[in-house]
PyMOL commands that place a pseudoatom at each C-alpha (Angstrom):
pseudoatom trace, name=CA, resn=UNK, resi=1, chain=A, elem=C, hetatm=0, pos=[-96.903, -38.895, -71.446]
pseudoatom trace, name=CA, resn=UNK, resi=2, chain=A, elem=C, hetatm=0, pos=[-95.095, -40.462, -74.152]
pseudoatom trace, name=CA, resn=UNK, resi=3, chain=A, elem=C, hetatm=0, pos=[-91.913, -42.245, -73.587]
pseudoatom trace, name=CA, resn=UNK, resi=4, chain=A, elem=C, hetatm=0, pos=[-89.863, -39.548, -75.349]
pseudoatom trace, name=CA, resn=UNK, resi=5, chain=A, elem=C, hetatm=0, pos=[-91.439, -36.727, -73.177]
pseudoatom trace, name=CA, resn=UNK, resi=6, chain=A, elem=C, hetatm=0, pos=[-90.920, -38.849, -69.949]
pseudoatom trace, name=CA, resn=UNK, resi=7, chain=A, elem=C, hetatm=0, pos=[-87.164, -39.413, -71.169]
pseudoatom trace, name=CA, resn=UNK, resi=8, chain=A, elem=C, hetatm=0, pos=[-86.608, -35.675, -71.640]
pseudoatom trace, name=CA, resn=UNK, resi=9, chain=A, elem=C, hetatm=0, pos=[-88.402, -34.884, -68.336]
pseudoatom trace, name=CA, resn=UNK, resi=10, chain=A, elem=C, hetatm=0, pos=[-85.943, -37.383, -66.433]
pseudoatom trace, name=CA, resn=UNK, resi=11, chain=A, elem=C, hetatm=0, pos=[-82.827, -36.111, -68.343]
pseudoatom trace, name=CA, resn=UNK, resi=12, chain=A, elem=C, hetatm=0, pos=[-83.562, -32.657, -67.154]
pseudoatom trace, name=CA, resn=UNK, resi=13, chain=A, elem=C, hetatm=0, pos=[-84.265, -33.604, -63.694]
pseudoatom trace, name=CA, resn=UNK, resi=14, chain=A, elem=C, hetatm=0, pos=[-80.993, -35.606, -63.635]
pseudoatom trace, name=CA, resn=UNK, resi=15, chain=A, elem=C, hetatm=0, pos=[-79.004, -32.550, -65.092]
pseudoatom trace, name=CA, resn=UNK, resi=16, chain=A, elem=C, hetatm=0, pos=[-80.492, -30.346, -62.431]
pseudoatom trace, name=CA, resn=UNK, resi=17, chain=A, elem=C, hetatm=0, pos=[-79.517, -32.855, -59.584]
pseudoatom trace, name=CA, resn=UNK, resi=18, chain=A, elem=C, hetatm=0, pos=[-76.027, -33.340, -60.876]
pseudoatom trace, name=CA, resn=UNK, resi=19, chain=A, elem=C, hetatm=0, pos=[-75.493, -29.434, -61.249]
pseudoatom trace, name=CA, resn=UNK, resi=20, chain=A, elem=C, hetatm=0, pos=[-76.918, -28.923, -57.693]
pseudoatom trace, name=CA, resn=UNK, resi=21, chain=A, elem=C, hetatm=0, pos=[-74.673, -31.669, -56.358]
pseudoatom trace, name=CA, resn=UNK, resi=22, chain=A, elem=C, hetatm=0, pos=[-71.524, -30.131, -58.058]
pseudoatom trace, name=CA, resn=UNK, resi=23, chain=A, elem=C, hetatm=0, pos=[-72.279, -26.651, -56.647]
pseudoatom trace, name=CA, resn=UNK, resi=24, chain=A, elem=C, hetatm=0, pos=[-72.578, -28.208, -53.117]
pseudoatom trace, name=CA, resn=UNK, resi=25, chain=A, elem=C, hetatm=0, pos=[-69.274, -30.139, -53.496]
pseudoatom trace, name=CA, resn=UNK, resi=26, chain=A, elem=C, hetatm=0, pos=[-67.586, -27.199, -55.037]
pseudoatom trace, name=CA, resn=UNK, resi=27, chain=A, elem=C, hetatm=0, pos=[-68.655, -25.037, -52.032]
pseudoatom trace, name=CA, resn=UNK, resi=28, chain=A, elem=C, hetatm=0, pos=[-67.515, -27.691, -49.625]
pseudoatom trace, name=CA, resn=UNK, resi=29, chain=A, elem=C, hetatm=0, pos=[-64.132, -27.745, -51.399]
pseudoatom trace, name=CA, resn=UNK, resi=30, chain=A, elem=C, hetatm=0, pos=[-63.827, -24.118, -51.200]
pseudoatom trace, name=CA, resn=UNK, resi=31, chain=A, elem=C, hetatm=0, pos=[-64.746, -23.966, -47.492]
pseudoatom trace, name=CA, resn=UNK, resi=32, chain=A, elem=C, hetatm=0, pos=[-62.197, -26.868, -46.760]
pseudoatom trace, name=CA, resn=UNK, resi=33, chain=A, elem=C, hetatm=0, pos=[-59.450, -24.855, -48.552]
pseudoatom trace, name=CA, resn=UNK, resi=34, chain=A, elem=C, hetatm=0, pos=[-60.418, -21.593, -46.560]
pseudoatom trace, name=CA, resn=UNK, resi=35, chain=A, elem=C, hetatm=0, pos=[-60.107, -23.608, -43.291]
pseudoatom trace, name=CA, resn=UNK, resi=36, chain=A, elem=C, hetatm=0, pos=[-56.731, -25.192, -44.279]
pseudoatom trace, name=CA, resn=UNK, resi=37, chain=A, elem=C, hetatm=0, pos=[-55.374, -21.715, -45.375]
pseudoatom trace, name=CA, resn=UNK, resi=38, chain=A, elem=C, hetatm=0, pos=[-56.310, -20.324, -41.959]
pseudoatom trace, name=CA, resn=UNK, resi=39, chain=A, elem=C, hetatm=0, pos=[-54.223, -23.042, -39.936]
pseudoatom trace, name=CA, resn=UNK, resi=40, chain=A, elem=C, hetatm=0, pos=[-51.339, -23.062, -42.505]
pseudoatom trace, name=CA, resn=UNK, resi=41, chain=A, elem=C, hetatm=0, pos=[-48.014, -22.818, -40.971]
pseudoatom trace, name=CA, resn=UNK, resi=42, chain=A, elem=C, hetatm=0, pos=[-46.938, -20.686, -43.897]
pseudoatom trace, name=CA, resn=UNK, resi=43, chain=A, elem=C, hetatm=0, pos=[-49.805, -18.159, -43.119]
pseudoatom trace, name=CA, resn=UNK, resi=44, chain=A, elem=C, hetatm=0, pos=[-48.712, -18.041, -39.460]
pseudoatom trace, name=CA, resn=UNK, resi=45, chain=A, elem=C, hetatm=0, pos=[-45.278, -17.029, -40.638]
pseudoatom trace, name=CA, resn=UNK, resi=46, chain=A, elem=C, hetatm=0, pos=[-46.768, -14.414, -42.931]
pseudoatom trace, name=CA, resn=UNK, resi=47, chain=A, elem=C, hetatm=0, pos=[-48.346, -12.942, -39.738]
pseudoatom trace, name=CA, resn=UNK, resi=48, chain=A, elem=C, hetatm=0, pos=[-45.080, -12.102, -38.191]
pseudoatom trace, name=CA, resn=UNK, resi=49, chain=A, elem=C, hetatm=0, pos=[-44.162, -15.415, -36.384]
pseudoatom trace, name=CA, resn=UNK, resi=50, chain=A, elem=C, hetatm=0, pos=[-41.152, -17.490, -36.790]
pseudoatom trace, name=CA, resn=UNK, resi=51, chain=A, elem=C, hetatm=0, pos=[-40.292, -21.232, -36.501]
pseudoatom trace, name=CA, resn=UNK, resi=52, chain=A, elem=C, hetatm=0, pos=[-37.124, -21.565, -34.341]
pseudoatom trace, name=CA, resn=UNK, resi=53, chain=A, elem=C, hetatm=0, pos=[-35.470, -24.944, -34.502]
pseudoatom trace, name=CA, resn=UNK, resi=54, chain=A, elem=C, hetatm=0, pos=[-32.128, -26.173, -32.766]
pseudoatom trace, name=CA, resn=UNK, resi=55, chain=A, elem=C, hetatm=0, pos=[-29.428, -26.134, -35.628]
pseudoatom trace, name=CA, resn=UNK, resi=56, chain=A, elem=C, hetatm=0, pos=[-27.889, -29.547, -34.402]
pseudoatom trace, name=CA, resn=UNK, resi=57, chain=A, elem=C, hetatm=0, pos=[-30.844, -31.514, -34.512]
pseudoatom trace, name=CA, resn=UNK, resi=58, chain=A, elem=C, hetatm=0, pos=[-33.746, -29.534, -36.126]
pseudoatom trace, name=CA, resn=UNK, resi=59, chain=A, elem=C, hetatm=0, pos=[-35.950, -29.969, -33.120]
pseudoatom trace, name=CA, resn=UNK, resi=60, chain=A, elem=C, hetatm=0, pos=[-38.631, -27.205, -32.615]
pseudoatom trace, name=CA, resn=UNK, resi=61, chain=A, elem=C, hetatm=0, pos=[-37.659, -24.812, -29.649]
pseudoatom trace, name=CA, resn=UNK, resi=62, chain=A, elem=C, hetatm=0, pos=[-40.755, -24.161, -27.407]
pseudoatom trace, name=CA, resn=UNK, resi=63, chain=A, elem=C, hetatm=0, pos=[-39.164, -23.498, -24.328]
pseudoatom trace, name=CA, resn=UNK, resi=64, chain=A, elem=C, hetatm=0, pos=[-35.993, -21.471, -23.464]
pseudoatom trace, name=CA, resn=UNK, resi=65, chain=A, elem=C, hetatm=0, pos=[-34.952, -23.985, -20.792]
pseudoatom trace, name=CA, resn=UNK, resi=66, chain=A, elem=C, hetatm=0, pos=[-33.782, -26.493, -23.348]
pseudoatom trace, name=CA, resn=UNK, resi=67, chain=A, elem=C, hetatm=0, pos=[-31.388, -23.849, -24.835]
pseudoatom trace, name=CA, resn=UNK, resi=68, chain=A, elem=C, hetatm=0, pos=[-28.183, -22.691, -23.461]
pseudoatom trace, name=CA, resn=UNK, resi=69, chain=A, elem=C, hetatm=0, pos=[-25.973, -19.621, -24.349]
pseudoatom trace, name=CA, resn=UNK, resi=70, chain=A, elem=C, hetatm=0, pos=[-24.112, -20.310, -27.361]
pseudoatom trace, name=CA, resn=UNK, resi=71, chain=A, elem=C, hetatm=0, pos=[-26.334, -22.869, -29.040]
pseudoatom trace, name=CA, resn=UNK, resi=72, chain=A, elem=C, hetatm=0, pos=[-26.960, -22.287, -32.800]
pseudoatom trace, name=CA, resn=UNK, resi=73, chain=A, elem=C, hetatm=0, pos=[-30.612, -21.854, -33.942]
pseudoatom trace, name=CA, resn=UNK, resi=74, chain=A, elem=C, hetatm=0, pos=[-32.221, -21.892, -37.376]
pseudoatom trace, name=CA, resn=UNK, resi=75, chain=A, elem=C, hetatm=0, pos=[-35.198, -19.346, -37.567]
pseudoatom trace, name=CA, resn=UNK, resi=76, chain=A, elem=C, hetatm=0, pos=[-37.558, -19.757, -40.483]
pseudoatom trace, name=CA, resn=UNK, resi=77, chain=A, elem=C, hetatm=0, pos=[-39.438, -16.592, -41.457]
pseudoatom trace, name=CA, resn=UNK, resi=78, chain=A, elem=C, hetatm=0, pos=[-42.223, -15.917, -44.031]
pseudoatom trace, name=CA, resn=UNK, resi=79, chain=A, elem=C, hetatm=0, pos=[-39.524, -14.793, -46.423]
pseudoatom trace, name=CA, resn=UNK, resi=80, chain=A, elem=C, hetatm=0, pos=[-36.154, -16.247, -45.534]
pseudoatom trace, name=CA, resn=UNK, resi=81, chain=A, elem=C, hetatm=0, pos=[-34.194, -18.113, -42.981]
pseudoatom trace, name=CA, resn=UNK, resi=82, chain=A, elem=C, hetatm=0, pos=[-31.660, -16.977, -40.316]
pseudoatom trace, name=CA, resn=UNK, resi=83, chain=A, elem=C, hetatm=0, pos=[-29.048, -18.672, -38.618]
pseudoatom trace, name=CA, resn=UNK, resi=84, chain=A, elem=C, hetatm=0, pos=[-28.464, -17.318, -34.859]
pseudoatom trace, name=CA, resn=UNK, resi=85, chain=A, elem=C, hetatm=0, pos=[-26.458, -18.052, -31.976]
pseudoatom trace, name=CA, resn=UNK, resi=86, chain=A, elem=C, hetatm=0, pos=[-27.885, -17.610, -28.438]
pseudoatom trace, name=CA, resn=UNK, resi=87, chain=A, elem=C, hetatm=0, pos=[-26.155, -14.772, -26.428]
pseudoatom trace, name=CA, resn=UNK, resi=88, chain=A, elem=C, hetatm=0, pos=[-28.516, -14.636, -23.474]
pseudoatom trace, name=CA, resn=UNK, resi=89, chain=A, elem=C, hetatm=0, pos=[-32.046, -15.769, -22.463]
pseudoatom trace, name=CA, resn=UNK, resi=90, chain=A, elem=C, hetatm=0, pos=[-34.846, -15.321, -20.045]
pseudoatom trace, name=CA, resn=UNK, resi=91, chain=A, elem=C, hetatm=0, pos=[-37.504, -17.869, -18.992]
pseudoatom trace, name=CA, resn=UNK, resi=92, chain=A, elem=C, hetatm=0, pos=[-40.991, -16.632, -19.085]
pseudoatom trace, name=CA, resn=UNK, resi=93, chain=A, elem=C, hetatm=0, pos=[-43.001, -17.495, -15.996]
pseudoatom trace, name=CA, resn=UNK, resi=94, chain=A, elem=C, hetatm=0, pos=[-45.920, -19.890, -16.369]
pseudoatom trace, name=CA, resn=UNK, resi=95, chain=A, elem=C, hetatm=0, pos=[-48.599, -17.387, -15.422]
pseudoatom trace, name=CA, resn=UNK, resi=96, chain=A, elem=C, hetatm=0, pos=[-47.503, -14.533, -17.697]
pseudoatom trace, name=CA, resn=UNK, resi=97, chain=A, elem=C, hetatm=0, pos=[-50.097, -13.834, -20.376]
pseudoatom trace, name=CA, resn=UNK, resi=98, chain=A, elem=C, hetatm=0, pos=[-49.384, -13.512, -24.021]
pseudoatom trace, name=CA, resn=UNK, resi=99, chain=A, elem=C, hetatm=0, pos=[-50.333, -9.948, -24.038]
pseudoatom trace, name=CA, resn=UNK, resi=100, chain=A, elem=C, hetatm=0, pos=[-47.397, -9.012, -21.556]
pseudoatom trace, name=CA, resn=UNK, resi=101, chain=A, elem=C, hetatm=0, pos=[-44.983, -10.613, -24.169]
pseudoatom trace, name=CA, resn=UNK, resi=102, chain=A, elem=C, hetatm=0, pos=[-46.278, -8.269, -26.798]
pseudoatom trace, name=CA, resn=UNK, resi=103, chain=A, elem=C, hetatm=0, pos=[-45.449, -5.060, -24.941]
pseudoatom trace, name=CA, resn=UNK, resi=104, chain=A, elem=C, hetatm=0, pos=[-42.442, -3.303, -26.205]
pseudoatom trace, name=CA, resn=UNK, resi=105, chain=A, elem=C, hetatm=0, pos=[-39.527, -2.667, -23.544]
pseudoatom trace, name=CA, resn=UNK, resi=106, chain=A, elem=C, hetatm=0, pos=[-39.539, 0.783, -22.108]
for i in range(1, 106): cmd.bond("trace and resi %d" % i, "trace and resi %d" % (i + 1))
show_as sticks, trace
zoom trace
């Protein structure tokens, strides 16, 4: 095999290997983007959840026990922001499941 033919063969193999590697990396990047999208806080808000923080110190509210009636709250929604004042509260029992929270009051 001549040097020119060998060079051409190696150049073709290099091009194929580079193309394959780029496709592999493109797919990995796409998968990583999809994974990030599923755990994105903005996507969570778009599904109907809200982020509630205390208006005075911007700490996230996870438990109604840390809030008192009259406290101002900031509520971040998928599209917009609300300011609210606590007028009453209840505390969820630890053994209640999430499905019980989704039931509409009768």
